C-alpha angles and dihedrals in degrees: 000000000000127000112277122259119243095264093040089055093048092051092046091050087056095046095046090050096058121074093210137061111274138212124225089246088059093051093043094052090048093050091046092070089073102029145004112260134163121243089236090056095056091041090054093048091050091046090050090048089051092048086049090054095247096112132035122206145194133193118249113176107313094334136072119233113213133205130174114269089218136013119268087253095052089047090053095047091051091049090050092048089052091049091049090046088054096055121100090213112037094183095054091045089054093047091052091050089051090053088057101052127077121257093252090057091048088054089049089050092050091048090049092049089049089056094043123098116203112257096051098285126127120217 
């Protein structure tokens, strides 16, 4: 999984924000509040996100309705896991990460680690 491109991120932000399956037209209309885009551009981006496994889709009439394959939090965690896996020194990478986050988030991380049981299960 690679980091999302600018337009991919904008599309995913919109799809994650909605609690229902969305059509390309809905995403296009929302994005066009900020910039001019062609329908085919948004359709291509959403098709690419589907092929990458980030969106699922089902046909409704002549159009596809899309929804996220995972939550924003699940996607972020998977991306962080891949970044960490690509590090030559995980401990140093984690220390650099901890230096970048605010103290309240470090406290939340400590709390989450206290609740976590090795092997991926929570208590």
